[in-house]
Every structure is written in structure tokens, then in C-alpha cells.
LOTOR-394728 format. One record per residue (C-alpha): x negated, y negated, z; residue in one letter; residue number from 1. Coordinates in nm, 3 decimals, always signed. Each point is the difference from the previous one (the first is absolute). Layout:
residues N
{c1->X&c2->Y&c3->Z&residu->A&num->NUM};
...
***
This chain:
residues 324
{c1->+1.403&c2->-2.289&c3->+2.109&residu->M&num->1};
{c1->+0.351&c2->-0.093&c3->+0.110&residu->K&num->2};
{c1->+0.207&c2->+0.299&c3->+0.122&residu->P&num->3};
{c1->+0.292&c2->+0.078&c3->-0.226&residu->I&num->4};
{c1->+0.288&c2->+0.233&c3->+0.082&residu->S&num->5};
{c1->+0.133&c2->+0.258&c3->-0.250&residu->P&num->6};
{c1->+0.319&c2->-0.201&c3->-0.043&residu->S&num->7};
{c1->-0.204&c2->-0.308&c3->-0.088&residu->Q&num->8};
{c1->-0.219&c2->+0.196&c3->-0.240&residu->L&num->9};
{c1->+0.313&c2->+0.104&c3->-0.192&residu->C&num->10};
{c1->+0.047&c2->-0.361&c3->-0.106&residu->T&num->11};
{c1->-0.350&c2->-0.023&c3->-0.149&residu->F&num->12};
{c1->-0.075&c2->+0.040&c3->-0.367&residu->S&num->13};
{c1->-0.187&c2->+0.315&c3->-0.090&residu->F&num->14};
{c1->-0.326&c2->-0.192&c3->-0.050&residu->S&num->15};
{c1->+0.028&c2->-0.173&c3->+0.340&residu->E&num->16};
{c1->+0.090&c2->+0.322&c3->+0.178&residu->A&num->17};
{c1->-0.281&c2->+0.189&c3->-0.173&residu->A&num->18};
{c1->-0.262&c2->-0.254&c3->+0.113&residu->Q&num->19};
{c1->+0.130&c2->+0.005&c3->+0.357&residu->Y&num->20};
{c1->-0.006&c2->+0.381&c3->+0.003&residu->W&num->21};
{c1->-0.351&c2->+0.000&c3->-0.149&residu->L&num->22};
{c1->-0.131&c2->-0.224&c3->+0.279&residu->E&num->23};
{c1->+0.129&c2->+0.252&c3->+0.253&residu->I&num->24};
{c1->-0.166&c2->+0.283&c3->-0.192&residu->K&num->25};
{c1->-0.332&c2->-0.184&c3->+0.014&residu->K&num->26};
{c1->+0.011&c2->+0.017&c3->+0.380&residu->L&num->27};
{c1->+0.006&c2->+0.379&c3->-0.002&residu->H&num->28};
{c1->-0.176&c2->+0.108&c3->-0.319&residu->A&num->29};
{c1->-0.337&c2->+0.167&c3->+0.060&residu->R&num->30};
{c1->-0.127&c2->-0.037&c3->-0.355&residu->K&num->31};
{c1->-0.005&c2->-0.316&c3->-0.214&residu->P&num->32};
{c1->+0.068&c2->+0.230&c3->-0.295&residu->R&num->33};
{c1->+0.345&c2->+0.075&c3->+0.145&residu->T&num->34};
{c1->+0.095&c2->-0.368&c3->-0.008&residu->I&num->35};
{c1->-0.138&c2->-0.037&c3->-0.352&residu->E&num->36};
{c1->+0.227&c2->+0.280&c3->-0.121&residu->M&num->37};
{c1->+0.306&c2->-0.147&c3->+0.173&residu->Y&num->38};
{c1->-0.074&c2->-0.337&c3->-0.159&residu->E&num->39};
{c1->-0.019&c2->+0.170&c3->-0.339&residu->W&num->40};
{c1->+0.333&c2->+0.182&c3->+0.055&residu->Y&num->41};
{c1->+0.168&c2->-0.324&c3->+0.110&residu->I&num->42};
{c1->-0.119&c2->-0.182&c3->-0.313&residu->R&num->43};
{c1->+0.164&c2->+0.268&c3->-0.212&residu->K&num->44};
{c1->+0.321&c2->-0.007&c3->+0.205&residu->L&num->45};
{c1->+0.023&c2->-0.378&c3->-0.024&residu->E&num->46};
{c1->+0.044&c2->+0.023&c3->-0.375&residu->K&num->47};
{c1->+0.342&c2->+0.154&c3->+0.065&residu->S&num->48};
{c1->+0.099&c2->-0.128&c3->+0.346&residu->F&num->49};
{c1->-0.167&c2->-0.340&c3->+0.045&residu->A&num->50};
{c1->+0.320&c2->-0.203&c3->-0.046&residu->G&num->51};
{c1->+0.222&c2->+0.220&c3->+0.216&residu->M&num->52};
{c1->+0.091&c2->-0.023&c3->+0.366&residu->L&num->53};
{c1->-0.114&c2->+0.307&c3->+0.191&residu->L&num->54};
{c1->+0.360&c2->+0.072&c3->+0.102&residu->S&num->55};
{c1->+0.110&c2->+0.009&c3->-0.366&residu->Q&num->56};
{c1->-0.219&c2->+0.297&c3->-0.094&residu->I&num->57};
{c1->+0.196&c2->+0.324&c3->-0.035&residu->H&num->58};
{c1->-0.053&c2->+0.351&c3->-0.136&residu->I&num->59};
{c1->+0.099&c2->-0.106&c3->-0.351&residu->G&num->60};
{c1->-0.291&c2->-0.242&c3->-0.014&residu->H&num->61};
{c1->-0.240&c2->+0.269&c3->+0.116&residu->I&num->62};
{c1->+0.123&c2->+0.252&c3->-0.257&residu->L&num->63};
{c1->-0.043&c2->-0.258&c3->-0.274&residu->E&num->64};
{c1->-0.347&c2->-0.082&c3->+0.129&residu->Y&num->65};
{c1->-0.093&c2->+0.368&c3->-0.014&residu->Q&num->66};
{c1->+0.126&c2->+0.025&c3->-0.356&residu->R&num->67};
{c1->-0.188&c2->-0.305&c3->-0.124&residu->Q&num->68};
{c1->-0.327&c2->+0.066&c3->+0.179&residu->R&num->69};
{c1->-0.001&c2->+0.368&c3->-0.097&residu->R&num->70};
{c1->-0.036&c2->-0.109&c3->-0.362&residu->A&num->71};
{c1->-0.328&c2->-0.174&c3->+0.084&residu->A&num->72};
{c1->-0.166&c2->+0.198&c3->+0.282&residu->V&num->73};
{c1->+0.002&c2->+0.345&c3->+0.156&residu->G&num->74};
{c1->+0.255&c2->+0.118&c3->+0.258&residu->P&num->75};
{c1->-0.250&c2->-0.009&c3->+0.287&residu->S&num->76};
{c1->-0.063&c2->-0.371&c3->-0.057&residu->C&num->77};
{c1->+0.373&c2->-0.075&c3->-0.016&residu->V&num->78};
{c1->+0.058&c2->+0.194&c3->+0.323&residu->N&num->79};
{c1->-0.272&c2->-0.197&c3->+0.179&residu->H&num->80};
{c1->+0.153&c2->-0.329&c3->-0.113&residu->E&num->81};
{c1->+0.351&c2->+0.098&c3->+0.110&residu->V&num->82};
{c1->-0.139&c2->+0.128&c3->+0.329&residu->N&num->83};
{c1->-0.142&c2->-0.348&c3->+0.060&residu->T&num->84};
{c1->+0.341&c2->-0.150&c3->-0.077&residu->L&num->85};
{c1->+0.160&c2->+0.250&c3->+0.239&residu->A&num->86};
{c1->-0.234&c2->-0.104&c3->+0.282&residu->Q&num->87};
{c1->+0.086&c2->-0.367&c3->-0.054&residu->I&num->88};
{c1->+0.373&c2->+0.077&c3->-0.004&residu->L&num->89};
{c1->-0.034&c2->+0.219&c3->+0.308&residu->N&num->90};
{c1->-0.160&c2->-0.287&c3->+0.189&residu->H&num->91};
{c1->+0.325&c2->-0.191&c3->-0.060&residu->A&num->92};
{c1->+0.214&c2->+0.303&c3->+0.097&residu->D&num->93};
{c1->+0.122&c2->+0.027&c3->-0.359&residu->L&num->94};
{c1->-0.154&c2->+0.329&c3->-0.112&residu->W&num->95};
{c1->+0.239&c2->+0.237&c3->+0.181&residu->D&num->96};
{c1->+0.280&c2->-0.112&c3->-0.232&residu->L&num->97};
{c1->-0.206&c2->+0.096&c3->-0.304&residu->I&num->98};
{c1->-0.215&c2->+0.300&c3->+0.092&residu->K&num->99};
{c1->+0.283&c2->+0.257&c3->-0.005&residu->K&num->100};
{c1->+0.043&c2->-0.076&c3->-0.372&residu->H&num->101};
{c1->-0.369&c2->-0.032&c3->-0.086&residu->Y&num->102};
{c1->-0.218&c2->+0.272&c3->-0.150&residu->K&num->103};
{c1->-0.364&c2->-0.051&c3->-0.092&residu->P&num->104};
{c1->-0.100&c2->+0.090&c3->-0.353&residu->L&num->105};
{c1->-0.114&c2->+0.363&c3->-0.033&residu->P&num->106};
{c1->-0.373&c2->+0.043&c3->-0.036&residu->L&num->107};
{c1->-0.145&c2->+0.226&c3->-0.270&residu->P&num->108};
{c1->-0.184&c2->+0.314&c3->+0.101&residu->N&num->109};
{c1->-0.348&c2->-0.119&c3->+0.087&residu->W&num->110};
{c1->-0.300&c2->+0.144&c3->-0.179&residu->T&num->111};
{c1->-0.363&c2->-0.098&c3->+0.052&residu->P&num->112};
{c1->-0.137&c2->-0.251&c3->-0.251&residu->P&num->113};
{c1->-0.167&c2->+0.146&c3->-0.307&residu->K&num->114};
{c1->-0.375&c2->+0.027&c3->-0.011&residu->V&num->115};
{c1->-0.234&c2->-0.053&c3->-0.291&residu->L&num->116};
{c1->-0.178&c2->+0.288&c3->-0.161&residu->T&num->117};
{c1->-0.379&c2->-0.023&c3->-0.003&residu->E&num->118};
{c1->+0.013&c2->-0.105&c3->-0.366&residu->E&num->119};
{c1->+0.266&c2->-0.266&c3->+0.066&residu->E&num->120};
{c1->-0.190&c2->-0.140&c3->+0.298&residu->E&num->121};
{c1->-0.325&c2->-0.023&c3->-0.197&residu->E&num->122};
{c1->+0.177&c2->-0.162&c3->-0.295&residu->R&num->123};
{c1->+0.183&c2->-0.253&c3->+0.216&residu->F&num->124};
{c1->-0.311&c2->-0.130&c3->+0.175&residu->F&num->125};
{c1->-0.207&c2->+0.008&c3->-0.318&residu->R&num->126};
{c1->+0.252&c2->-0.218&c3->-0.184&residu->V&num->127};
{c1->+0.072&c2->-0.223&c3->+0.301&residu->A&num->128};
{c1->-0.367&c2->-0.077&c3->+0.061&residu->S&num->129};
{c1->-0.055&c2->-0.138&c3->-0.351&residu->R&num->130};
{c1->+0.227&c2->-0.305&c3->+0.018&residu->N&num->131};
{c1->-0.131&c2->-0.289&c3->+0.215&residu->P&num->132};
{c1->+0.355&c2->-0.137&c3->+0.036&residu->D&num->133};
{c1->+0.091&c2->+0.314&c3->+0.194&residu->W&num->134};
{c1->-0.299&c2->-0.005&c3->+0.235&residu->S&num->135};
{c1->+0.181&c2->-0.078&c3->+0.325&residu->V&num->136};
{c1->+0.273&c2->+0.257&c3->-0.064&residu->A&num->137};
{c1->-0.260&c2->+0.257&c3->-0.105&residu->Y&num->138};
{c1->-0.207&c2->-0.056&c3->+0.314&residu->W&num->139};
{c1->+0.307&c2->+0.016&c3->+0.224&residu->A&num->140};
{c1->+0.142&c2->+0.327&c3->-0.132&residu->V&num->141};
{c1->-0.347&c2->+0.153&c3->-0.017&residu->S&num->142};
{c1->-0.045&c2->-0.088&c3->+0.367&residu->L&num->143};
{c1->+0.335&c2->+0.165&c3->+0.078&residu->T&num->144};
{c1->-0.107&c2->+0.305&c3->-0.199&residu->N&num->145};
{c1->-0.308&c2->+0.036&c3->+0.220&residu->N&num->146};
{c1->+0.121&c2->-0.109&c3->+0.344&residu->T&num->147};
{c1->+0.384&c2->+0.044&c3->+0.007&residu->S&num->148};
{c1->+0.034&c2->-0.370&c3->+0.099&residu->A&num->149};
{c1->+0.261&c2->-0.173&c3->-0.214&residu->M&num->150};
{c1->+0.249&c2->-0.283&c3->-0.032&residu->G&num->151};
{c1->+0.038&c2->-0.206&c3->+0.314&residu->I&num->152};
{c1->-0.305&c2->+0.172&c3->+0.153&residu->E&num->153};
{c1->-0.227&c2->-0.132&c3->-0.276&residu->L&num->154};
{c1->+0.159&c2->-0.346&c3->-0.015&residu->R&num->155};
{c1->-0.057&c2->-0.058&c3->+0.372&residu->H&num->156};
{c1->-0.363&c2->+0.110&c3->+0.009&residu->L&num->157};
{c1->-0.220&c2->-0.281&c3->+0.125&residu->Q&num->158};
{c1->-0.379&c2->-0.023&c3->-0.006&residu->L&num->159};
{c1->-0.005&c2->+0.097&c3->+0.369&residu->R&num->160};
{c1->+0.155&c2->+0.335&c3->-0.092&residu->H&num->161};
{c1->-0.297&c2->+0.099&c3->-0.217&residu->L&num->162};
{c1->-0.299&c2->+0.168&c3->+0.164&residu->F&num->163};
{c1->-0.271&c2->+0.014&c3->-0.264&residu->L&num->164};
{c1->-0.315&c2->-0.042&c3->+0.208&residu->D&num->165};
{c1->-0.034&c2->+0.349&c3->+0.147&residu->V&num->166};
{c1->+0.063&c2->+0.336&c3->-0.161&residu->E&num->167};
{c1->+0.248&c2->+0.150&c3->-0.038&residu->P&num->168};
{c1->+0.155&c2->-0.312&c3->-0.149&residu->Y&num->169};
{c1->+0.363&c2->-0.038&c3->+0.104&residu->T&num->170};
{c1->+0.312&c2->-0.210&c3->-0.025&residu->I&num->171};
{c1->+0.233&c2->-0.043&c3->+0.296&residu->H&num->172};
{c1->+0.371&c2->-0.010&c3->-0.088&residu->I&num->173};
{c1->+0.146&c2->-0.241&c3->+0.262&residu->P&num->174};
{c1->+0.312&c2->+0.086&c3->+0.195&residu->D&num->175};
{c1->+0.172&c2->-0.335&c3->-0.042&residu->G&num->176};
{c1->+0.143&c2->+0.065&c3->-0.345&residu->K&num->177};
{c1->+0.014&c2->+0.376&c3->-0.042&residu->V&num->178};
{c1->+0.311&c2->+0.211&c3->-0.048&residu->K&num->179};
{c1->-0.029&c2->+0.168&c3->+0.340&residu->N&num->180};
{c1->-0.245&c2->+0.044&c3->+0.288&residu->E&num->181};
{c1->-0.171&c2->+0.296&c3->-0.166&residu->F&num->182};
{c1->-0.094&c2->-0.190&c3->-0.315&residu->R&num->183};
{c1->-0.255&c2->-0.214&c3->+0.186&residu->A&num->184};
{c1->-0.323&c2->+0.190&c3->-0.062&residu->R&num->185};
{c1->-0.368&c2->-0.004&c3->-0.090&residu->V&num->186};
{c1->-0.087&c2->+0.130&c3->-0.348&residu->V&num->187};
{c1->-0.357&c2->+0.070&c3->-0.118&residu->P&num->188};
{c1->-0.092&c2->-0.125&c3->-0.346&residu->L&num->189};
{c1->-0.126&c2->+0.246&c3->-0.255&residu->N&num->190};
{c1->-0.224&c2->-0.114&c3->-0.285&residu->E&num->191};
{c1->+0.286&c2->-0.114&c3->-0.224&residu->V&num->192};
{c1->+0.187&c2->-0.177&c3->+0.280&residu->A&num->193};
{c1->-0.317&c2->-0.179&c3->+0.110&residu->L&num->194};
{c1->-0.060&c2->-0.123&c3->-0.354&residu->K&num->195};
{c1->+0.354&c2->-0.136&c3->-0.028&residu->Q&num->196};
{c1->-0.015&c2->-0.166&c3->+0.341&residu->V&num->197};
{c1->-0.322&c2->-0.171&c3->-0.109&residu->G&num->198};
{c1->+0.170&c2->-0.138&c3->-0.310&residu->R&num->199};
{c1->+0.308&c2->-0.111&c3->+0.196&residu->I&num->200};
{c1->-0.207&c2->-0.177&c3->+0.265&residu->V&num->201};
{c1->-0.217&c2->-0.172&c3->-0.262&residu->K&num->202};
{c1->+0.316&c2->-0.138&c3->-0.166&residu->R&num->203};
{c1->+0.143&c2->-0.109&c3->+0.338&residu->A&num->204};
{c1->-0.320&c2->-0.185&c3->+0.090&residu->R&num->205};
{c1->+0.006&c2->-0.182&c3->-0.334&residu->Q&num->206};
{c1->+0.344&c2->-0.125&c3->+0.102&residu->M&num->207};
{c1->-0.127&c2->-0.123&c3->+0.336&residu->G&num->208};
{c1->+0.048&c2->+0.300&c3->+0.229&residu->A&num->209};
{c1->-0.280&c2->-0.012&c3->+0.257&residu->H&num->210};
{c1->+0.162&c2->+0.006&c3->+0.344&residu->G&num->211};
{c1->+0.100&c2->+0.325&c3->+0.174&residu->P&num->212};
{c1->+0.371&c2->-0.084&c3->-0.027&residu->D&num->213};
{c1->-0.013&c2->-0.068&c3->-0.373&residu->H&num->214};
{c1->+0.178&c2->+0.252&c3->-0.222&residu->Y&num->215};
{c1->-0.184&c2->+0.208&c3->-0.258&residu->I&num->216};
{c1->+0.304&c2->-0.028&c3->-0.229&residu->F&num->217};
{c1->+0.086&c2->-0.373&c3->+0.040&residu->P&num->218};
{c1->+0.334&c2->-0.157&c3->-0.079&residu->Y&num->219};
{c1->+0.024&c2->-0.153&c3->-0.347&residu->R&num->220};
{c1->+0.141&c2->-0.354&c3->+0.008&residu->I&num->221};
{c1->-0.039&c2->-0.055&c3->-0.373&residu->K&num->222};
{c1->-0.234&c2->+0.111&c3->-0.274&residu->R&num->223};
{c1->-0.356&c2->-0.028&c3->+0.131&residu->G&num->224};
{c1->+0.110&c2->-0.129&c3->+0.343&residu->C&num->225};
{c1->+0.019&c2->+0.229&c3->+0.304&residu->Y&num->226};
{c1->+0.065&c2->-0.030&c3->+0.373&residu->D&num->227};
{c1->-0.235&c2->+0.239&c3->+0.183&residu->V&num->228};
{c1->+0.188&c2->-0.050&c3->+0.329&residu->T&num->229};
{c1->+0.309&c2->+0.175&c3->-0.141&residu->R&num->230};
{c1->+0.034&c2->+0.356&c3->-0.133&residu->P&num->231};
{c1->+0.082&c2->+0.063&c3->-0.363&residu->A&num->232};
{c1->+0.361&c2->+0.023&c3->-0.112&residu->S&num->233};
{c1->+0.157&c2->+0.349&c3->+0.004&residu->P&num->234};
{c1->+0.009&c2->-0.031&c3->-0.380&residu->Y&num->235};
{c1->-0.364&c2->-0.102&c3->-0.050&residu->F&num->236};
{c1->-0.083&c2->+0.296&c3->-0.230&residu->I&num->237};
{c1->+0.344&c2->+0.061&c3->-0.150&residu->R&num->238};
{c1->-0.049&c2->-0.150&c3->-0.348&residu->S&num->239};
{c1->-0.347&c2->+0.144&c3->-0.048&residu->A&num->240};
{c1->+0.107&c2->+0.343&c3->+0.121&residu->F&num->241};
{c1->+0.292&c2->+0.008&c3->-0.241&residu->R&num->242};
{c1->-0.240&c2->-0.078&c3->-0.285&residu->A&num->243};
{c1->-0.240&c2->+0.272&c3->+0.118&residu->M&num->244};
{c1->+0.283&c2->+0.250&c3->+0.019&residu->R&num->245};
{c1->+0.121&c2->-0.086&c3->-0.349&residu->K&num->246};
{c1->-0.350&c2->+0.024&c3->-0.145&residu->A&num->247};
{c1->-0.045&c2->+0.351&c3->+0.141&residu->T&num->248};
{c1->+0.351&c2->+0.126&c3->-0.081&residu->G&num->249};
{c1->+0.073&c2->+0.088&c3->+0.363&residu->L&num->250};
{c1->+0.342&c2->-0.165&c3->+0.024&residu->D&num->251};
{c1->+0.090&c2->+0.167&c3->+0.330&residu->W&num->252};
{c1->-0.311&c2->-0.112&c3->+0.187&residu->L&num->253};
{c1->+0.021&c2->-0.237&c3->+0.300&residu->Q&num->254};
{c1->-0.281&c2->-0.131&c3->+0.225&residu->P&num->255};
{c1->+0.138&c2->+0.208&c3->+0.287&residu->R&num->256};
{c1->-0.065&c2->+0.319&c3->-0.199&residu->N&num->257};
{c1->-0.371&c2->-0.041&c3->+0.061&residu->F&num->258};
{c1->+0.051&c2->+0.046&c3->+0.375&residu->R&num->259};
{c1->+0.171&c2->+0.330&c3->-0.072&residu->N&num->260};
{c1->-0.281&c2->+0.075&c3->-0.244&residu->Q&num->261};
{c1->-0.275&c2->-0.021&c3->+0.259&residu->V&num->262};
{c1->+0.197&c2->+0.205&c3->+0.254&residu->I&num->263};
{c1->+0.059&c2->+0.268&c3->-0.262&residu->T&num->264};
{c1->-0.368&c2->+0.014&c3->-0.093&residu->K&num->265};
{c1->-0.098&c2->+0.033&c3->+0.365&residu->L&num->266};
{c1->+0.230&c2->+0.300&c3->+0.036&residu->F&num->267};
{c1->-0.142&c2->+0.153&c3->-0.318&residu->E&num->268};
{c1->-0.354&c2->-0.035&c3->+0.136&residu->K&num->269};
{c1->+0.095&c2->+0.188&c3->+0.316&residu->G&num->270};
{c1->-0.042&c2->-0.303&c3->+0.228&residu->T&num->271};
{c1->+0.094&c2->+0.083&c3->+0.364&residu->P&num->272};
{c1->+0.351&c2->-0.102&c3->+0.096&residu->D&num->273};
{c1->-0.114&c2->-0.235&c3->+0.277&residu->E&num->274};
{c1->-0.227&c2->-0.186&c3->-0.241&residu->T&num->275};
{c1->+0.282&c2->-0.052&c3->-0.250&residu->I&num->276};
{c1->+0.227&c2->-0.130&c3->+0.276&residu->I&num->277};
{c1->-0.267&c2->-0.248&c3->+0.108&residu->S&num->278};
{c1->-0.077&c2->-0.125&c3->-0.352&residu->I&num->279};
{c1->+0.363&c2->-0.035&c3->-0.104&residu->A&num->280};
{c1->+0.128&c2->-0.138&c3->+0.331&residu->G&num->281};
{c1->+0.274&c2->+0.260&c3->+0.030&residu->H&num->282};
{c1->+0.169&c2->+0.102&c3->+0.322&residu->Q&num->283};
{c1->-0.041&c2->+0.372&c3->-0.068&residu->S&num->284};
{c1->-0.132&c2->+0.242&c3->-0.259&residu->I&num->285};
{c1->+0.361&c2->+0.073&c3->-0.092&residu->R&num->286};
{c1->+0.028&c2->-0.357&c3->-0.126&residu->M&num->287};
{c1->-0.323&c2->+0.030&c3->-0.200&residu->S&num->288};
{c1->+0.120&c2->+0.321&c3->-0.162&residu->R&num->289};
{c1->+0.337&c2->-0.159&c3->-0.068&residu->Y&num->290};
{c1->-0.164&c2->-0.268&c3->-0.210&residu->Y&num->291};
{c1->-0.251&c2->+0.227&c3->-0.167&residu->S&num->292};
{c1->+0.063&c2->+0.194&c3->-0.317&residu->R&num->293};
{c1->-0.276&c2->+0.244&c3->-0.077&residu->I&num->294};
{c1->-0.058&c2->-0.002&c3->-0.374&residu->R&num->295};
{c1->+0.090&c2->+0.319&c3->-0.185&residu->I&num->296};
{c1->-0.354&c2->+0.027&c3->-0.136&residu->S&num->297};
{c1->-0.136&c2->+0.012&c3->+0.354&residu->A&num->298};
{c1->+0.253&c2->+0.269&c3->+0.092&residu->K&num->299};
{c1->-0.103&c2->+0.204&c3->-0.303&residu->A&num->300};
{c1->-0.369&c2->-0.033&c3->+0.087&residu->E&num->301};
{c1->+0.069&c2->+0.109&c3->+0.359&residu->A&num->302};
{c1->+0.192&c2->+0.310&c3->-0.110&residu->L&num->303};
{c1->-0.258&c2->+0.090&c3->-0.264&residu->N&num->304};
{c1->-0.272&c2->-0.026&c3->+0.263&residu->A&num->305};
{c1->+0.148&c2->+0.284&c3->+0.206&residu->I&num->306};
{c1->+0.029&c2->+0.232&c3->-0.298&residu->C&num->307};
{c1->-0.291&c2->+0.251&c3->+0.003&residu->P&num->308};
{c1->-0.208&c2->+0.017&c3->-0.315&residu->A&num->309};
{c1->+0.074&c2->+0.306&c3->-0.215&residu->P&num->310};
{c1->-0.257&c2->+0.277&c3->+0.030&residu->R&num->311};
{c1->-0.175&c2->+0.167&c3->-0.288&residu->K&num->312};
{c1->+0.196&c2->+0.275&c3->-0.181&residu->P&num->313};
{c1->-0.006&c2->+0.336&c3->+0.173&residu->G&num->314};
{c1->-0.087&c2->+0.340&c3->-0.148&residu->W&num->315};
{c1->+0.320&c2->+0.012&c3->-0.201&residu->F&num->316};
{c1->-0.019&c2->-0.360&c3->-0.118&residu->G&num->317};
{c1->+0.261&c2->-0.117&c3->+0.254&residu->V&num->318};
{c1->-0.081&c2->-0.297&c3->+0.218&residu->E&num->319};
{c1->+0.028&c2->+0.044&c3->+0.372&residu->K&num->320};
{c1->+0.176&c2->-0.249&c3->+0.232&residu->N&num->321};
{c1->+0.254&c2->-0.099&c3->-0.264&residu->Q&num->322};
{c1->+0.239&c2->-0.122&c3->+0.267&residu->H&num->323};
{c1->-0.122&c2->-0.356&c3->-0.068&residu->C&num->324};
***
């Protein structure tokens, strides 16, 4: 890569400067996932800045970008995209002229994702399991609901990450594609998870997955044609999941909610803190509790359990221990 000075970078178009900056990032990034996200942000930025010289970008352009993108995505996503732009501009010594006028979009007060009630969870999986067109999406979210593994963790599972010969059966979440160093973990498979893994592997083998580096969710090239050497697209269950959600009337539901679901159920069952941390791949129990929302029914059951049973009426027909 030819060395380029900040003054030279100023004369580049945004697209040229972004690619040069990205190559430098690749030298220092620890996780491939980081580069994937930067590539995604740059693709979005190029829709507005591709034809501009880097030196032409000013605060007015950024404010307009915030306004337009905010209509399509959340403020956190917009802030990440503009942060990428800021890093590119900073590499050309252009950001200092802009940053004193720039403010990131305010983020809403964060609340943990909703969880399904027992009735909603049973209804969702009952309906989802009946339609063969939804099989892959059903297996994937069911696996999340029983292991906490989701999204990029599932897509990048290869046959070598499955240990199904010796009990307890486990899956190993690799560290190459996870969100952070704590998310690489070993998760035992309960009865439901083992059943879904069996179905997923059977499908993968029918598509040609036999080597240890072949993916259990292969990349779809076209209808009926898959590349087992590449992981599935990030959107591989999107259409089916939307249909499942509509059929069950759970309009708010997202695949990520099932990770929160399993963490919540573990808390409700009184699972030791260290075990929850290990299953979820969290840095601390504070993080696990942050993402968990104990269902109100479980809280009610817990409080009712500490209430002593009323005794038989006394001599005067008045029950004792009425403090409950």
C-alpha cells in the first residue's frame, strides 16, 4: 500500500479515501467482524458522499445525512455511520474543522428487550413448527432459545464446532466472529437444542457439507443452490421470521429476543450467576442482569412462595398469622 499524506488524502474522493482508510484499519483490527461493520457503514455513506471530494464535506452535509438516515434507521446506527466518516476525515486532518459543530443524535433511554410469556412462547413455536417453508428459521430461533447463540454466532458455526460424539453434547462458539472476547464459549445442548442441531446438520449434509470447515447454515447462491464453504447471509431467516411473527400476532418480536428469553428463564430457575455468565458469554453478572427481564408472573410466584399459609381459625373464629 502506497503511503499517502493527509494533504494528499484531501484530494481523494470519499470512496477512494474510505478504501484507503479501510486498508489501514485492516492492519490493526483484531476481529474480522469489525471490518465487516466498517464496510457496511461505508456502503451506506457512499450513497450520499460517493461523488464528493473528501475536502468538500462540511457540517451541513453531515447534518443533512443525519436527517435523512434518521428517517430510515435508529439513532445508534446513524451515529456509528457518522463516526466512521469522522475517522476517515480525521485521517486527512479535516475533522477538527467539523467536530466543534457536530453532535451525535441522542439515544433513547435503553430498556431490555421484551420477553415472551409462557403462553406466547408455546404458541410461537407451535405455529412456527407447522410450516415446512419456515423450517430453517424455526430451527435457528429454537436453537437460540435453548443455547443463547444467535445471529453471527449461528451463521459461522462449522461442523468442526459441533461435538456430538460424547455426552454432554456441546457446540463451541468460535472467537473469530463474536462480538467480543467473552462471547467465545462452549454451550451444552439440551434435548431441544440437540434435536434442532440434528435437523440443521442433516440439511447441511444434503447440501454437500461434509468437511470440518463447512458451515451448518450454508450460503444460498440461488434457489436450491448453496455454497457450504461460505456462511449464510445475515438475512437468511428474515423473510420466514417475518411470516412467523405475523402468523402469531407478535409484531414486536425479533430473533434477538430469544437470547434475552433464555437468559431470563435461567434467572427465573435460580441458575447460579457464574453459570449464566458462561452460557450467555457475558463479561459479568451485571451484564446478564442488564439484559434479563424477569417476567411478572415469576415475580408473583416468588413473592407468593414466601407467604405463610393461613392457619385454621382460632377459638374466636379469627385466623392467626394474618400478616400475610
